[in-house]
C-alpha positions, 0 to 999 in steps of 0.5 A: 529326791536329792539332798545337798548339805552346804557347810559353807553357810555355817562356816566362817573365814576362808571355808565360808568363802569357798566357791561352789565347784561343778565337776566337768564344767569348771576346772578345779585348781589343785591345792594342798592336801593337809593330813595329820596322823593323830596319836594312837588310841589304845584298844589293846587289852580292852578285849571283846567285852567292849563289843558286848558292852554298849556303854564301853563301845559308846565311850570308845566311839566318843573318844575317837570322834573327839580326836578326829574332830580335834585333828580336823579343827587343827588342820583347818586352822593351819590351812587358813594360816598357810601362805602357800595354799594357793597355786599362785603363791606356790608358783611365785615361790618356785620362780624366786627359789630353787626349783629343787627347794620344797615349798615351806609347810607348817610344823606340827605344834 
């Protein structure tokens, strides 16, 4: 049995319009990789008791989960706003500007 989860059905905007990619049959056009280093989560001083206290471990887990979800939502928003996310727009920019000039990216808020 094969399970397939398609998150495009629940999504909106450009994510919902993304086409299905079948590896080996259709070439995938390269795109940007968006990443964000979030703020550090302080674990120093919490010691081993956090591993033994289920409630504290769940609290830390939910804090980490919340930070990761916030970062992902932020990056998806920036991805949708990025005028240079398609390879066509990046190539056009490079043609009309110096090849040594970087394509503009977004500045973190």
